[in-house]
N, C-alpha and C positions, 0 to 999 in steps of 0.2 A: 437902375441895372449899376449893379459895383462894378469897379475897375476889372476885377478878377473875373466879371461876366463878361463886359467888353473885350477881353484878350483874347476869348474862345467861346466858339458855341457851348464846348461843354467843359464850363468854368473850371473844373477840377482836372481835367485831362493834362495839361501839361505838368502841372504839379505832381500828378500821381505817378505820371512818365518818369520826371526828372528825379521822384524819389527812389523809384526801380529801376532805374537805369544807373543811378549813383550807387546804390546797392549790391546790383548786380555787377557792376565791374570793379567795384573794389574787394569784393568776395572773389571772383575769380584771378584779381591780383593776388590776393594772400593765399589762397588754395596752389596758385603755380610759384609763388616763391618759397613756399613750405615744402611742395613736392609731394604733394598730395596726389596720390594716383589711383582713388577710387572717387567716382565709379567708372571715370575716363583719368586718362594722365594729362593733370591739368600743366604740367612744365611746357606744354604744348604754346600756351600763351606766355612765354618767356622768351620774346622776340628781341633777341642782345645778342650782338657776338662779344668780343673781347674788348669791345673800345670803351664799355660800359654804357653807351647810350641805351635806353630800354623801349624798345620800338612798341610794344603794348600801351605802357601806361602813357606816351605823346599821341597814339591813335584815340584812346578809349578815352584818355581823361582832357584833352585838349582838341583835336581834329575831329573826332565825331560828335562831340557835344556842341563845338563852334558851327558846324553843316546845320545841324537841326534847328540852330537857333538865328542864325546869322539874318535870315530875312525879316525877324523884328527883335536887331540888336540896338541896345540903347547903347549907343557908344559914349555916351559921357561916364560912363563908370570905367573907362579906360585913359582919362585923361586928369588933368588937376585944376580944372575949373570949379568942380565942386569942393575942393580945398577951402579950409581957412586956416589963418596963421598958424593956429594953435596946434594942428595935425603936424607941422614940421617938429613941434616941439614934442609930440607924441610918438613920432616916428624914432626920435633921437634917443627918446626915453625908453622905447623899446628894444633900442639896439643895444641900451646902457643892461637893462635887465637880460638881452642875450649873454653878453661878454659876462655879466655876473653868475648865468647858469654853468658856464664855462668851469667854475669856481667848483660849484656842485660836483661835476661830471669829475674833478679830478678828485674830490672828495669822497665819492661814492665808488666802491668796488665795483660794484654792479654795472655801474655806468661806464666806469675805467674798461671793465673788462670788454663792453661792447664798442668803445671807441678807443683801443690802445695805440699806445703812443707810437708815431712815426719818427721822432726826434733822431733816434740814433742810428735810422736808415740809412743804406748809401743814398749819396744822390740821384743816381739814376732811378733806384726805386719811390724815392720820393717823389720824381718827377713822373713815373707811372701812375702813381698813385693819386697825384694831383690830377692830371689829365684824365684818367677815367671816371675820378667822382665830377668833375665841372660837365663830362660829357653826361654823366648820370643825372646830375642838377638839371642840366639844361632840357634832358627827356620828360621830367616830372613834374617840377616843381611850377612851371605856367600851367600846366594842365590842370594840378590840383588846386591852384587859388582859383582859376575859370571854372572849375567844375563844382567846387564848394560855394564859392562867394559870387558867383553869376547865375551860372544854372542853374544851381540848388536852389542858392537864397532867393533869387529874385522872384520869382512864382510862389514861394514862402512867404516873403515878406506882402504879397500882394493878397494873398488867399487867405493865410492867416499872420495878420499884421502883428498881432499882440505877442504871441508866443512861438509862433512856426519858425521863428528864425534858430533857435535853441535845437531843433534837429542836426543843425551843420555842426556847432561842436558833438553833439551826439555821434555824430557820424564819424568825424575824425576821432574821437575818441575812443570807439569801437575798432576802427582800423589799427589804432596805436596800441590795443592790446596785448599783441603780439611783441611790443616792445616791453623794457624794463617799466615798472610801477611808477619810477618818479619821472619818466619820458611822458609816459601817457598823460600824468596829472598835470605836468607843464604844457603839455601838449592844449590840453581841455581850457585850462586858464587862460593861454595864448588866444585860441579859436575863440572864447567867450568876448575878448576886448577886439580881435580883429573884426567878427562877424557882426558884432553890434556897431561898429564903426563904419562895416561897410553897407549894413542897411538904413542907417541913417545918413551918410554921404552918397549913397547910391553909386558906390565907388570902389574900385577895387586895386587900386595901385597902392596905398600905403599898407593893406595885407600882403600885397606880392612883395613890395620893397622890405618890409619889416622881416619877413620871412625868408629872403634872399640874405639878408644883413647875416640873420640868425645861423643858416647853413653856412655863409662862408666865414663866420667865428669857429663854427664846430669844426669844417676842415681845416683853418689855420691852427686852432687849439691841439687837433690830432698832430698836425706836422711840426709843431714849433716844443708841444709840452710833452 
């Protein structure tokens, strides 16, 4: 009996559920953020006030998946015991790649329009922008990584150990189609690295830290450049 079969009386049940759930919550979030009103008003799923905290993302991407899998959680995914020394080098390299990506943002008219400069804004406006975006980041980043590189990736790596992990970059790429093409391509490239590492190490800490560093670099870029 395979590990996948031992994990569930119905070997593919958890995998199918994870794929369907992930696709559903990402689709709902996309419809809500784009203001689609057919066949229902999807903006109902925008659970956020003026603070920046996105309640839907927090619940749908983190709280609900966590509750679903906590009874069989592999806690080794959330520490440093499975790291190797070279992984710290990789994390530093990804931080450098993120910084270089800011150069691309500065040179691309499309990306610069998506992330306009706040460098000349009043200090009060910069502070509001910073606090809003930090709260927004807290509300979705942990959930994004948990949803993709644990909740979805773990059953994929068990049931489809050879190529199943590629579904994660595919999911992230499709979601980012609403972004400029350069950003979508960059997201998929980074996702390939982070997802493969997460599968091999059975750990999500490096993907989270790398993603966090890149998001903070982008925030600092908008505020300063």
